C-alpha positions in Angstrom: 95.3 122.5 90.9 93.6 122.0 94.3 94.2 118.6 95.7 92.4 116.6 98.8 94.4 114.2 100.7 92.0 111.9 102.3 94.6 109.6 103.9 97.9 110.4 105.6 100.9 110.5 103.0 104.7 111.7 103.8 105.0 115.0 104.5 107.5 115.1 101.8 105.1 114.4 99.4 102.9 117.6 100.2 105.9 119.5 100.0 106.9 118.3 96.3 103.2 118.7 95.4 103.1 122.5 96.5 106.6 122.9 95.3 105.0 122.4 92.0 102.4 124.9 92.4 99.5 122.8 93.6 97.3 123.5 96.6 97.1 120.6 99.1 94.2 120.3 101.6 95.3 117.2 104.0 92.2 115.7 105.9 93.6 112.2 106.8 90.5 111.8 109.1 87.9 111.9 106.5 85.8 108.7 106.1 83.7 107.4 102.7 80.8 109.2 104.0 82.3 112.7 104.6 83.7 112.7 101.2 80.6 113.8 99.2 80.3 116.8 101.3 84.0 117.8 101.2 85.0 117.0 97.4 83.6 120.4 96.1 86.2 122.6 94.7 88.9 120.2 94.2 90.3 118.8 91.1 92.1 115.9 92.4 91.7 113.3 95.1 94.2 111.2 97.0 93.4 108.3 99.1 95.0 105.2 100.4 92.7 103.0 102.1 89.5 105.5 102.3 86.6 104.2 99.9 85.3 106.4 97.3 82.0 105.5 96.4 79.6 106.7 93.7 77.9 109.7 95.8 81.5 111.3 95.9 81.3 111.6 92.2 77.7 112.6 91.9 78.6 115.6 94.4 81.9 116.6 92.9 81.9 119.9 90.7 85.6 119.7 89.5 87.0 116.6 90.2 88.8 115.1 87.1 91.5 112.6 88.9 91.4 110.2 91.7 94.8 108.7 92.8 95.0 105.4 94.9 98.1 105.5 96.7 98.6 101.8 96.1 98.3 99.1 93.6 94.3 98.3 94.2 91.6 100.3 93.1 88.7 98.0 94.5 87.9 100.5 97.1 87.2 103.3 94.2 83.7 103.1 92.2 85.7 103.1 88.9 82.6 102.9 87.0 80.9 105.9 88.3 84.2 107.6 87.9 84.0 106.8 84.2 80.5 107.8 83.9 81.6 111.5 84.7 84.8 111.3 82.9 87.1 111.3 86.2 90.3 109.6 85.7 91.3 107.0 88.4 95.1 106.1 88.7 97.0 103.8 90.8 100.5 103.5 91.8 101.5 99.8 90.6 104.9 98.2 91.7 106.0 100.7 94.2 105.0 98.5 97.4 106.1 95.1 95.7 109.2 94.6 97.8 107.3 95.2 101.5 104.6 92.7 100.2 107.2 90.2 99.2 108.9 90.4 102.3 105.7 90.1 104.4 104.6 87.4 102.2 107.9 85.4 103.3 107.4 86.5 107.0 104.2 84.7 107.0 105.4 81.4 105.6 108.3 81.4 108.0 106.0 82.3 110.6 103.5 79.5 109.8 106.1 76.9 109.2 108.0 77.6 112.4 105.0 78.6 114.6 106.7 81.6 115.4 103.8 83.6 116.8 102.7 80.8 119.2 106.4 80.5 120.3 106.5 83.9 121.5 103.3 84.2 123.0 104.1 81.0 125.1 107.4 82.6 126.2 106.0 85.8 127.0 103.6 84.1 129.4 106.3 82.2 131.0 106.2 78.8 129.3 108.9 76.5 127.9 107.9 74.2 125.5 110.6 73.0 123.0 109.2 69.6 122.8 106.0 71.0 120.8 107.7 73.7 119.1 110.8 71.9 118.0 108.9 70.2 115.4 108.6 71.5 111.9 108.6 70.5 108.3 111.1 73.2 106.9 110.9 74.7 103.5 113.9 73.3 101.9 112.8 71.5 98.4 109.1 72.4 99.0 107.2 73.6 96.0 105.6 77.1 95.9 102.6 78.0 93.6 102.7 81.6 92.7 99.2 82.7 91.4 99.6 85.9 90.0 103.1 86.3 88.7 103.5 90.1 88.6 105.6 92.5 90.2 105.2 91.0 93.5 104.6 87.5 92.2 108.5 87.8 90.9 109.8 89.3 93.9 108.3 86.6 96.0 109.8 84.1 93.8 113.4 85.7 93.9 113.0 85.6 97.9 111.7 81.9 97.7 114.3 80.7 95.6 117.1 81.7 98.2 115.5 79.5 100.8 115.6 76.4 98.4 111.9 76.3 97.3 110.8 74.8 94.0 108.8 77.3 92.3 105.6 77.2 89.8 103.0 79.4 88.5 100.3 78.8 85.7 101.0 79.6 82.2 98.6 82.0 80.4 98.5 83.5 76.8 99.9 87.1 76.2 102.6 86.8 78.8 105.6 89.4 77.6 108.7 88.2 76.4 110.2 89.9 79.6 108.1 88.0 81.8 109.0 84.6 80.3 112.5 85.4 80.3 112.4 86.4 84.1 110.0 83.1 84.6 112.8 81.0 83.0 115.9 82.8 84.8 114.2 82.1 88.1 113.3 78.4 87.4 109.8 78.7 87.5 107.7 75.8 86.0 104.6 76.7 84.2 101.4 74.3 85.5 98.7 74.0 82.4 95.8 75.0 85.1 95.2 76.6 88.3 93.8 73.1 89.4 97.3 71.4 88.8 99.0 74.2 90.6 96.9 73.7 93.5 97.2 69.9 93.5 101.1 70.1 93.2 102.2 72.6 95.6 103.0 72.5 99.1 102.5 76.4 99.6 100.2 78.5 97.4 100.7 82.4 97.2 98.2 84.8 96.0 99.2 87.9 94.3 96.3 88.6 92.1 94.0 91.9 91.8 90.4 91.8 93.3 88.1 91.7 90.4 84.9 89.8 89.2 87.6 87.2 87.8 89.4 86.7 91.1 86.5 86.8 93.6 86.7 83.6 95.5 89.3 82.4 93.3 90.3 80.2 96.0 86.9 78.1 96.7 86.2 74.8 98.5 87.1 72.9 95.1 90.7 74.7 95.0 91.3 73.8 98.9 90.4 70.3 98.6 92.7 69.7 95.9 95.6 71.4 97.9 97.7 68.9 99.5 96.9 67.9 103.2 99.3 70.3 105.5 99.6 72.7 102.6 100.1 76.5 103.5 98.1 79.0 101.9 99.5 82.6 101.9 97.2 85.5 101.0 98.8 89.2 100.7 96.5 90.2 98.1 92.8 91.1 98.7 90.5 89.3 101.1 87.6 88.4 98.4 90.1 86.4 96.4 89.5 83.6 99.1 86.2 82.0 100.2 86.4 82.5 103.7 84.0 80.0 104.9 85.6 77.6 102.7 88.9 78.2 104.2 87.6 77.9 107.7 86.2 74.8 106.9 89.6 73.6 105.7 91.3 74.6 108.8 89.0 73.1 110.9 89.5 69.8 109.5 93.3 70.2 109.8 93.7 70.0 105.9 96.0 73.4 105.3 97.5 76.0 107.3 97.4 79.7 106.6 99.1 83.0 106.7 96.7 85.9 105.9 97.4 89.6 105.7 93.8 90.4 104.2 90.4 89.8 105.1 86.9 90.1 103.3 85.4 92.1 106.2 88.5 93.9 107.8 87.8 97.4 109.1 88.4 100.2 107.0 90.1 102.3 109.8 93.4 102.0 111.4 92.2 100.8 114.5 88.8 99.3 115.4 87.5 96.6 117.7 87.1 93.4 115.2 86.8 89.9 115.9 87.4 87.3 113.1 87.2 83.5 113.6 89.7 83.2 110.7 92.3 85.6 111.8 92.0 84.1 115.5 92.2 80.3 114.0 94.9 78.5 115.9 96.3 77.3 112.3 96.6 80.8 110.8 99.0 83.3 111.5 97.4 86.8 110.6 98.6 90.5 110.3 96.6 93.9 109.9 96.8 94.6 106.0 100.5 95.8 106.7 101.9 94.3 103.4 102.8 97.6 102.0 103.4 99.5 105.6 107.2 100.1 105.3 108.8 103.4 105.2 110.6 102.5 102.2 107.3 101.5 100.3 105.3 104.4 101.3 107.9 106.9 100.3 107.9 105.2 97.0 104.2 105.4 96.3 104.1 109.0 97.7 106.6 109.9 94.8 104.4 108.0 92.4 101.5 110.0 93.6 103.5 113.3 92.7 104.6 111.7 89.2 101.1 111.0 88.7 99.8 114.3 89.4 102.5 116.2 87.4 101.8 114.0 84.5 98.0 114.8 84.6 99.0 118.6 84.7 101.0 117.9 81.6 97.9 115.9 80.0 99.0 112.7 80.5 96.8 110.1 82.1 99.5 108.1 84.0 98.4 104.4 85.4 94.9 105.1 84.5 92.7 102.2 85.1 88.9 103.4 83.8 90.0 104.3 80.2 89.4 101.9 77.6 92.6 100.7 75.3 94.0 103.3 73.1 92.3 101.8 69.8 88.4 102.2 70.0 86.0 102.2 67.4 85.4 100.4 64.0 87.8 102.8 62.1 90.9 104.6 62.4 91.2 107.7 60.2 94.5 109.5 59.8 94.6 113.3 58.8 97.6 114.9 57.9 97.2 118.7 58.0 99.0 121.8 58.1 99.0 123.1 61.9 96.6 125.8 61.2 93.7 127.1 63.8 90.4 125.7 62.9 91.5 122.6 60.7 90.5 119.8 63.2 87.3 121.8 64.1 86.3 121.5 60.4 87.4 117.7 60.4 85.4 117.2 63.5 82.4 119.0 62.1 82.2 116.8 59.1 82.5 113.4 60.9 79.6 114.9 63.1 77.8 115.9 60.0 78.1 112.1 58.7 77.0 110.5 62.1 80.5 109.2 63.1 81.0 109.2 67.1 84.6 109.8 67.8 86.1 107.3 70.3 89.7 108.5 70.7 91.7 111.4 69.1 95.5 112.2 69.0 97.2 115.1 67.1 100.9 115.2 66.7 102.8 118.3 65.3 106.2 117.7 63.4 109.3 119.1 63.9 109.3 122.9 62.9 105.5 123.4 63.8 104.5 123.4 60.2 102.4 120.1 59.8 100.7 117.5 61.9 98.9 114.1 61.5 95.6 113.6 63.6 94.9 110.0 64.3 90.6 109.8 65.0 89.1 106.4 65.8 85.4 106.5 65.1 82.4 104.3 65.3 80.1 104.0 62.1 80.5 103.5 58.5 83.1 105.7 56.6 81.9 106.5 53.1 84.0 107.3 50.3 82.0 110.8 50.1 83.1 111.6 53.6 87.1 110.7 52.7 86.5 112.8 49.7 85.1 115.7 51.9 88.0 115.5 54.5 90.3 115.3 51.9 89.0 118.7 50.3 89.2 120.5 53.8 91.3 123.7 53.6 94.9 122.9 55.0 94.1 118.8 54.8 97.3 117.2 52.9 95.9 113.8 53.0 93.3 111.4 54.5 93.8 107.5 55.2 91.3 105.1 56.9 92.1 101.8 58.4 89.5 99.4 59.2 90.0 97.9 63.0 88.7 94.6 62.0 91.0 93.5 59.3 93.7 96.4 59.3 92.9 97.1 55.5 93.6 100.7 54.5 92.4 103.2 51.9 93.3 106.7 51.1 91.7 109.4 48.6 
């Protein structure tokens, strides 16, 4: 496959991809506006910070996979990709330790005013009287919003400082996640509002989406304890920046920020931000994942995703619907012969059923297989009988998705 690398990745990644038989073209200087005119002839696009808007997918002739060399995919128009059957995959979890480390670094920097200390000393000013005052972290309470891979690593590191931990209870949390939370001593609040009101520090580790946009708004900030610290190493639009600026001006909160809503998309730029320049803020340049360790781990993840895609597997795909779709699942046991599934699909088409998802697994020995076909529409007894009488079909069963009841002719 031909792969366009629109951001800089470690040389080892390019070497690994080429060793696996792929043709790589590295053009890290490409911008979002350049991509539509450059994407032709490529099967895979790999990006880090470069945006991939709708025109890229409209201009593509062979593109089948976009890989975001990182966790978030908010810079990629995943809906436009889905409309053109282009998979969008990310590399989750590989940068978790790096982001957690920066989160704790920002916390220490805010509490002990480390940047101001350094700035004054570099200007030849000694002011122990001012900088010798700090709250300290021992015994404080940290509320973690987003208890995923990064959130847990932040919790582990914060626990070593003697910080009490809490998060928000939610349905559907896995048994492994619950066990890890219990092991770390994380208390679960009943609501986000409770967490805001009872935390000395709030750290954000959620993705950017419609449900998290301005999650921290004026009401959230009003609930926070006076003098509390807000940490954001996730995405800039999770915070209502105007509301945060007002809270900072009033002296109600302090903040450590690595991300901003209107941050530059390039590595270097002239940029002025009242929020980043506020005296109650310690700010960094969206560098949470920017360690050599993290970038090498992410680069390995990119190679794994491309290799899996070549083998027919969509790994860490964010724009596919869940595996089970439609109103009915039809199971067809059949001899592994040429044309069997073609005849089955032809009968489904004639019955007006739209196939939503399909898998076919061959049994050991290669003589027989079972196809699982998710369809939308009514499955009649006549259709089941027709499928069962298809040459080389051994048996047919149907399951209604809503109630799990099944029938077989």
